[in-house]
LORO-248107 format. One line per field, with one value per residue (C-alpha): residue number from 1; x, y, z. Coordinates in steps of 0.5 Angstrom, whole numbers. Each point is the difference from the previous one (the first is absolute). Example, Ala and Ser with C-alpha at 12.3 -4.5 7.8 and 13.67 -1.06 7.14 Angstrom:
# residues 2
marlo 1,2
px 25,2
py -9,7
pz 16,-2
This chain:
# residues 690
marlo 1,2,3,4,5,6,7,8,9,10,11,12,13,14,15,16,17,18,19,20,21,22,23,24,25,26,27,28,29,30,31,32,33,34,35,36,37,38,39,40,41,42,43,44,45,46,47,48,49,50,51,52,53,54,55,56,57,58,59,60,61,62,63,64,65,66,67,68,69,70,71,72,73,74,75,76,77,78,79,80,81,82,83,84,85,86,87,88,89,90,91,92,93,94,95,96,97,98,99,100,101,102,103,104,105,106,107,108,109,110,111,112,113,114,115,116,117,118,119,120,121,122,123,124,125,126,127,128,129,130,131,132,133,134,135,136,137,138,139,140,141,142,143,144,145,146,147,148,149,150,151,152,153,154,155,156,157,158,159,160,161,162,163,164,165,166,167,168,169,170,171,172,173,174,175,176,177,178,179,180,181,182,183,184,185,186,187,188,189,190,191,192,193,194,195,196,197,198,199,200,201,202,203,204,205,206,207,208,209,210,211,212,213,214,215,216,217,218,219,220,221,222,223,224,225,226,227,228,229,230,231,232,233,234,235,236,237,238,239,240,241,242,243,244,245,246,247,248,249,250,251,252,253,254,255,256,257,258,259,260,261,262,263,264,265,266,267,268,269,270,271,272,273,274,275,276,277,278,279,280,281,282,283,284,285,286,287,288,289,290,291,292,293,294,295,296,297,298,299,300,301,302,303,304,305,306,307,308,309,310,311,312,313,314,315,316,317,318,319,320,321,322,323,324,325,326,327,328,329,330,331,332,333,334,335,336,337,338,339,340,341,342,343,344,345,346,347,348,349,350,351,352,353,354,355,356,357,358,359,360,361,362,363,364,365,366,367,368,369,370,371,372,373,374,375,376,377,378,379,380,381,382,383,384,385,386,387,388,389,390,391,392,393,394,395,396,397,398,399,400,401,402,403,404,405,406,407,408,409,410,411,412,413,414,415,416,417,418,419,420,421,422,423,424,425,426,427,428,429,430,431,432,433,434,435,436,437,438,439,440,441,442,443,444,445,446,447,448,449,450,451,452,453,454,455,456,457,458,459,460,461,462,463,464,465,466,467,468,469,470,471,472,473,474,475,476,477,478,479,480,481,482,483,484,485,486,487,488,489,490,491,492,493,494,495,496,497,498,499,500,501,502,503,504,505,506,507,508,509,510,511,512,513,514,515,516,517,518,519,520,521,522,523,524,525,526,527,528,529,530,531,532,533,534,535,536,537,538,539,540,541,542,543,544,545,546,547,548,549,550,551,552,553,554,555,556,557,558,559,560,561,562,563,564,565,566,567,568,569,570,571,572,573,574,575,576,577,578,579,580,581,582,583,584,585,586,587,588,589,590,591,592,593,594,595,596,597,598,599,600,601,602,603,604,605,606,607,608,609,610,611,612,613,614,615,616,617,618,619,620,621,622,623,624,625,626,627,628,629,630,631,632,633,634,635,636,637,638,639,640,641,642,643,644,645,646,647,648,649,650,651,652,653,654,655,656,657,658,659,660,661,662,663,664,665,666,667,668,669,670,671,672,673,674,675,676,677,678,679,680,681,682,683,684,685,686,687,688,689,690
px -56,2,0,4,5,1,1,5,3,7,0,-2,8,1,-4,4,5,-6,-3,7,1,-7,2,6,-3,-5,5,3,-7,-3,3,1,0,-7,-2,6,-3,-7,2,3,-6,-5,4,0,-7,-1,4,-4,-7,2,0,-7,0,-1,7,4,-2,5,-4,1,8,1,-3,3,7,-1,-2,6,5,-2,0,7,2,-2,4,6,1,-2,5,6,-1,0,6,5,-3,5,-4,2,4,-6,3,5,7,6,6,7,0,5,-2,2,-2,-4,-1,1,-4,3,-5,5,-5,-2,8,-2,0,-5,3,-3,3,0,1,5,0,-7,-6,-5,1,-3,4,0,1,0,5,0,8,2,5,4,1,0,7,4,-1,-8,-2,-3,3,3,-1,-2,-1,-4,-6,-7,-7,-4,-7,-5,-1,-5,-7,-4,1,-8,-5,1,7,6,1,7,-1,-4,5,6,-4,1,7,2,2,-2,2,3,5,5,8,3,7,5,0,5,2,2,0,1,-4,5,-4,-2,-6,-6,0,-6,4,6,-4,-4,6,4,-6,0,7,0,-7,1,-6,-6,-3,5,-4,-6,6,1,-7,-1,6,-1,-7,3,-3,4,5,-6,-1,-7,-2,1,-3,-7,0,0,-5,-5,1,-1,7,2,-1,6,4,-2,3,-7,-2,3,7,-1,-3,5,6,-3,-1,7,3,-5,2,7,0,-4,5,6,-2,-2,7,1,-2,-1,-4,-4,-2,0,-1,-7,2,-6,0,7,-1,-6,4,6,-6,-3,7,1,-7,2,6,-2,-6,5,5,-5,-3,-6,-5,-7,-1,6,-2,-6,3,5,-5,-4,6,2,-7,0,7,-3,-6,4,5,-6,-3,-6,-3,2,-2,-7,-3,1,8,-2,-4,6,4,-5,-1,8,1,-6,2,7,-1,-8,1,2,-7,-2,6,-1,6,-3,-7,2,5,-5,-6,4,2,-7,-2,5,-1,-8,0,5,-4,-6,-2,-1,6,4,-3,2,7,0,6,-3,2,1,4,5,-3,-7,4,4,-7,-4,6,0,-7,0,6,-5,-6,4,3,-7,-2,5,-1,-7,1,6,-4,-4,6,4,-6,-1,8,3,-7,2,0,4,-4,5,4,-2,2,7,1,-2,7,4,-1,3,5,2,-1,4,5,1,1,4,5,1,1,5,3,1,2,6,2,3,5,0,-4,-6,0,-3,-6,-1,0,-6,-3,0,-3,-6,-1,0,-6,-3,0,-2,-7,-1,1,-4,-6,1,-1,-7,-5,-4,5,-3,-7,0,-5,-1,1,-4,-4,2,-7,0,7,-2,-7,5,5,-5,-4,6,2,-7,0,8,-1,-6,-1,-8,-5,-1,7,-3,-4,7,-2,-5,5,5,-5,-2,7,1,-6,2,7,-3,-5,5,2,7,1,-1,6,6,4,7,1,5,-5,5,-3,-7,-3,-7,-4,-2,-7,3,3,7,4,4,5,1,8,3,6,-2,4,-1,-2,-6,-2,0,-4,-5,-1,-2,-4,-4,0,3,5,4,4,-4,-1,2,-6,2,-1,-8,-5,-4,7,2,7,6,6,-3,-7,-4,-8,-3,-7,-3,-6,-3,-7,-4,4,6,6,5,7,5,8,6,6,6,2,-1,-4,-7,-3,-5,-6,1,1,-7,-3,2,-1,-7,-2,3,-3,7,6,7,7,6,1,-4,-6,-2,-7,-2,0,-7,-3,-7,2,7,7,5,6,6,-3,-6,4,5,-5,-4,5,-1,-7,-5,-6,-6,-4,-6,-2,4,4,7,5,6,7,-1,-7,-2,0,5,5,4,7,3,-5,-1,-7,-3,-5,-7,-2,-5,-7,-1,-4,-5,-3,-5,2,3
py -7,-7,-1,6,-1,-7,3,4,-5,1,7,0,-1,7,4,-3,6,5,-3,1,7,2,-2,4,6,0,1,6,3,-1,5,-4,-6,-1,1,-5,-5,1,-1,-7,-2,2,-5,-5,1,-1,-6,-3,2,-3,-7,0,-1,-7,-3,-2,6,5,6,-2,-2,7,4,-4,0,8,2,-4,3,7,-1,-3,6,5,-4,-1,8,2,-5,2,7,-1,-5,3,7,6,5,7,6,3,7,4,0,4,-5,-2,-8,-5,-6,-6,1,-6,2,6,2,5,5,3,4,4,0,-4,-7,-3,-3,-5,0,-4,5,-3,1,4,-4,6,0,-5,-6,3,7,2,6,5,1,5,-2,7,-2,-7,-2,-6,-7,0,-6,-7,-1,7,3,8,5,6,5,0,2,-6,0,-6,-3,5,-2,2,8,0,-5,-6,2,-5,-3,-1,0,-7,-3,3,-4,-7,2,1,7,4,7,4,6,4,-1,7,1,-2,-7,-4,-7,-4,-7,0,-5,-6,-5,2,3,-5,-3,4,6,-2,-1,6,4,-4,2,7,0,-3,2,6,5,2,-7,-2,0,-4,-5,-1,-1,-5,-4,1,3,6,7,5,2,2,7,3,2,-7,-3,4,-1,-8,1,4,-4,-7,-2,0,-7,-1,3,-5,-7,-4,-6,3,0,-6,-4,3,-2,-7,-1,2,-5,-6,2,0,-6,-4,2,-1,-7,-2,1,-7,-6,-4,6,1,-7,-3,6,4,6,4,-2,2,7,1,-1,5,5,-1,1,6,3,-1,3,6,1,0,5,5,0,-5,6,-3,1,-4,-6,0,-1,-5,-4,0,-2,-6,-3,1,-3,-6,-1,1,-6,-4,1,4,7,4,7,0,4,-5,2,7,-2,-4,6,5,-5,-1,8,1,-6,3,8,1,8,0,-1,7,3,2,-5,-6,2,2,-6,-5,4,0,-7,-2,4,-3,-7,0,3,-5,-5,2,-5,6,3,-6,-2,7,-1,-7,-1,-1,0,7,5,4,6,-3,-3,6,4,-5,-1,8,0,-5,4,6,-4,-2,7,3,-6,2,7,-1,-4,4,7,0,-2,5,5,-2,0,6,3,0,-6,-1,0,-1,-5,-6,4,1,-7,-3,4,0,-7,-4,5,-1,-8,-1,6,4,-6,-5,6,1,-7,0,6,-3,-6,3,5,-6,0,7,0,3,7,-1,-4,6,5,-4,-1,8,1,-5,3,7,-3,-2,7,3,-4,1,8,0,-4,4,7,-2,4,-7,-4,-1,1,4,-1,3,-4,-6,-4,-7,-3,2,-3,-6,-1,0,-5,-5,1,-1,-6,-3,1,-2,-6,-4,-3,-1,6,2,3,6,2,3,6,2,2,2,5,2,2,3,5,1,3,4,3,1,8,2,3,8,1,-5,1,-3,-3,5,6,4,-2,1,-1,2,-2,7,1,-1,-7,2,0,5,-1,4,0,1,-3,-7,-6,-4,-6,4,3,-6,-4,6,0,-7,0,5,-3,6,-1,7,5,3,7,5,1,7,1,-2,6,-3,0,5,-1,3,-2,-4,-2,-1,0,-4,-1,-6,-3,-6,-4,6,5,4,-2,5,-4,4,-3,2,1,2,-1,7,1,3,5,-4,5,0,-8,-1,5,-3,-7,2,2,-7,-7,-4,2,-3,1,-4,3,-1,6,3,-2,7,-2,-3,-1,-2,-8,-2,2,-4,2,-4,-3,-3,-2,-4,-4,-1,1,3,2,0,4,-1,7,-3,-5,2,-6,0,-6,0,-4,-3,-3,1,-7,-2,-6,-2,0,5,6,5,1,7,4,1,3,5,-2,0,6,-2,5,5,-1,7
pz 3,1,-7,-2,5,-3,-6,2,5,-3,1,8,2,-3,5,6,-1,-1,7,4,-3,2,7,-1,-3,6,5,-4,-1,7,5,7,3,2,-7,-2,5,-3,-7,2,5,-6,-5,5,1,-8,0,6,-4,-6,4,0,-8,-3,1,-6,-4,-3,3,7,-1,-4,6,5,-3,-2,7,3,-5,1,8,-1,-5,6,5,-4,-2,7,3,-4,1,8,-1,-5,-1,3,4,-3,4,5,-2,-4,3,-1,2,-1,-1,-2,-4,-4,-8,-2,-7,-5,-6,-5,-3,-5,-4,7,2,7,3,4,6,5,7,6,6,5,7,0,2,0,-8,-5,-2,-7,-3,-7,-1,-6,-1,-6,-4,1,7,0,3,-3,3,1,-2,3,7,1,6,0,4,-2,2,-2,1,0,-2,0,-6,-4,-1,-6,-1,-3,0,-5,0,0,7,2,7,-1,-4,4,6,-4,-2,7,-1,6,-2,-5,-1,-3,2,2,0,3,-2,3,-2,6,-4,-7,-4,-1,-4,-8,-2,-1,-7,-2,2,-4,-6,0,1,-6,-5,2,-1,-7,-3,-4,-1,3,1,5,6,-4,-2,7,2,-5,3,7,2,3,-3,4,-6,-5,-1,3,-7,-3,6,-1,-8,2,5,-5,-6,4,-1,8,1,-4,5,6,-1,-1,-5,-6,2,4,-6,-5,4,2,-8,-2,5,-2,-8,1,5,-6,-5,4,2,-7,-2,4,-4,7,3,-6,0,7,5,1,-3,2,7,1,-4,5,6,-3,-1,7,3,-4,1,8,0,-4,5,6,-4,-1,7,0,-1,-1,-7,-1,5,-3,-7,3,3,-6,-5,5,-1,-8,0,4,-4,-6,2,2,-7,2,-2,6,-2,4,5,5,-1,2,6,2,0,3,6,1,0,5,5,0,-1,2,0,-7,-2,1,-4,-7,-2,2,-3,-7,-1,2,-4,-6,0,1,-5,-5,2,0,-7,-2,2,-4,-5,-6,2,0,-7,-3,2,-2,-5,-7,-8,-2,-2,4,0,2,6,2,0,4,5,1,1,5,4,-1,3,6,1,0,5,5,-1,2,6,3,-1,6,4,-3,1,8,2,-5,-2,-8,-5,-6,-7,-5,4,-5,-6,3,3,-7,-2,6,3,-6,0,7,0,-7,0,6,5,-5,-2,8,2,-6,2,8,-3,-4,5,3,-5,-1,-7,2,-2,-7,3,5,-6,-3,7,0,-7,2,6,-3,-5,6,4,-7,0,8,-1,-6,3,6,-3,-3,3,0,3,7,3,7,6,7,6,0,5,2,-1,-7,-1,4,-5,-6,2,2,-6,-4,3,-1,-7,-1,5,-2,-7,-1,-2,7,0,-3,6,3,-5,5,6,-6,-2,7,1,-6,1,7,-3,-5,5,5,0,1,7,0,5,2,6,1,7,2,-2,-4,-7,-2,-7,-2,-6,-4,-3,-7,2,1,6,4,6,6,-1,-6,1,3,-2,-6,4,4,-7,-3,6,0,-8,0,6,-3,-7,-3,-6,0,4,6,0,6,5,1,-7,0,-1,6,5,4,3,4,2,6,-2,-6,0,-6,-1,-3,-3,2,3,-3,5,0,5,3,0,5,-1,3,-4,5,7,2,6,-1,4,4,-1,-7,0,4,-5,-6,2,2,-7,-3,0,-1,3,-2,3,1,7,6,0,7,3,-3,-7,0,-8,-1,-2,0,3,-3,3,2,6,-4,-6,4,2,-6,-5,-7,-2,-6,1,-5,1,-4,5,6,0,3,-1,4,0,7,2,7,4,-5,4,-6,3,-4,1,6,3,-3,4,-1,-7,-1,-2,-8,-2,-5,-5,3,7,1
C-alpha cells in the first residue's frame, strides 16, 4: 500500500475535497444530532487509530488527514445550518403584511414575478419571504427597495412532493427564505422603488426587448443566467436533449468571455510597438480576463457553477501567466474546495455534482496519454484533421454523458442518451456563433446599430432550438428510472471518483462499486403506489407497465413528478377507467397485485361527507386507505391509513407492494432544521404475512 501511494503521491491532494465532502454528505444523510456526533467521534477515532501505524508513512498521513477532513466537513455544514439558516414558518397562515422588497425575479414565460420580501414590524414572521406576484395584478413601482402591503396565504417552504423529489425546503433554509406564498389583491405600494433595477435585470429586459423570435428567452439566459423567459416547451426540449447546461452560466460561458477578452486585449496591445516589445502581454491580458470573469460572475448572481468556473478560470490564468500547464485535476480540486468551504450545502444539489463531475471527466480524459496522443497536432490533410477533432469531441461528450447519467437518474429520474450528439453540433454553434453575435449586438446597441446582429442571433438560436426539439422528439433521447436509493448512488459516485482520480492500474478497482450500484438500479422495481404529501394525488403502476392517476385534472407539475418517479415515459391513464377499479364521485376502490397476493386500495375523491357505517365497512375491506382529509377512527384498514394527519407527518409516500416497503419524504427522528417531526409509521409488510 505504501508503494502504491508513493506511486500516486501527486494524486493524493485531489482527495482533499472528497474527504471534506464525505463529512458534509454524512450530515445530510444521518438524521439527528446524536448520529452526527457519532460520525465525528468515529472519524476522530479513525485518526487516533492511524497513529499506531509506522510514522512517516503515507498510509498513516492519508488516514489521519482524511478522517480529520471528514469530521471538519460535518462540523462545517452543521455550524452553518445553525448560524445562517432560516427556520421555516411553523404552519400555514393567512396574513396581511407590509414588507420591503429585496429583489424581483421576473418570469415572463409564466407571466409572473418572484419577489423576496422582508416583513416590516411583524417579528412573528420569517425574516425573508418569497411571494409569487402575477403580472396582471402587479402595480407600478414594485422593485428593489419598495415597500408594499398585500394579503397572502403563507406556507412553509415545500418539501419534496414525493420521495426522491426536489427538496425546496432544504434550499430555502440555506437561502434564508422562511415562507412562500402568492400575493392577493389589493396590493398597495407605500413607497415605490426609487433606485434603478440591478444591471442584471436591466440587461435581461433589454435582451428580451431587442432579440426577435422564439429564442429571445435563450438569448437572455446565455447572457444573464436567468431562465425565466424561456417557454416551457423549449426548456423541456433542452433538458431532454441534454442541452440544459447551456442555459445556466457555467464553464462554457465564462471560458468564452475570458478567452474573448484575452484575444482582444492581446491584439489591441500588439498595435503598440512599445507594448509589444516591453510589456508582459500575456500577464496583462490574463489580468484583464480575470477581471472580466469576476465581473461576469457577480453580474449573473454568483451561482455555484459560475463560481466554480470563475475560480477554475482564475487558476488557469495564473498558471498561464507563470508559463505553467494549468489544466489539471488539481485546478478542479481547488475549485471544489473553495465552493465547499463557502457553500457546503451545495454538495447535495445536482448543480454542484453535475458541473464538477463533467469537468473531472473532461480533464481526466484530457490527461490520458493515449487521448493526448490521438489529438496531438500532426502533418495531415484537412479532412483527416477535422475528422480526428470531431472524434475527440464525440469521445469527450460520451465520457461526460456516462459520468452524468447516474447523477441525472438519481435527481431527475431520467438521463440523456443522445446529448453527446446534440452537443457536438450545439456547443460550437453556441460558442463560435451565438455568443459572439449576441456580444456584438449588445456592443452595437450602444450606438443604436445592433438590429442586424440581433436578427443573426435569432436565426442562430432558431437552429439551436431546431436541434434541441429534433433530438428531444426521438424515443431514444432519454432513459428513465424509478426512484433510486442513496446507497446505489453513493457507490457509483465513489467508484467513478476512484477510476478518475487515480492513475495506476488499481484505479480499475473502482469498477466494482460502480457495477454494484448499477446492478442495484437495474434491480430496483418501480413503486406500485405513489401518494403526494397532501393526499390529493395518487398514482399506481398497472399490470401492463403503464401508469394511472386518481385525478385526471392534476397539474402539469404533479403529473410530471409522478411519471418520473415511476420511470414512465408517456401520458398517465385515468384510474377510474381501469378494469380493476370501481369508482364513484366520492370513493374509488382499486385492486392491485403485488407480493404474491391481491391488495385492495380505497381512495377518497371528494370532500363530501361519507356515512360512517359505509366508510367503516369499506375501510375494513381495504388494505390501504388514502385520503386528503382526516378520516374518523371508524375507518380501520388492514394495513395502512394514509389520511391528512398521517401524511402531514410523513410527507409523500412511495409503496413497494412486492416487498412491503414504504418510503416517505420525512423520516422519524429527523432533526434537520427544515424538517418537521413525523408520527410513527406502520411496520413494513413482508409478502406472506397477511
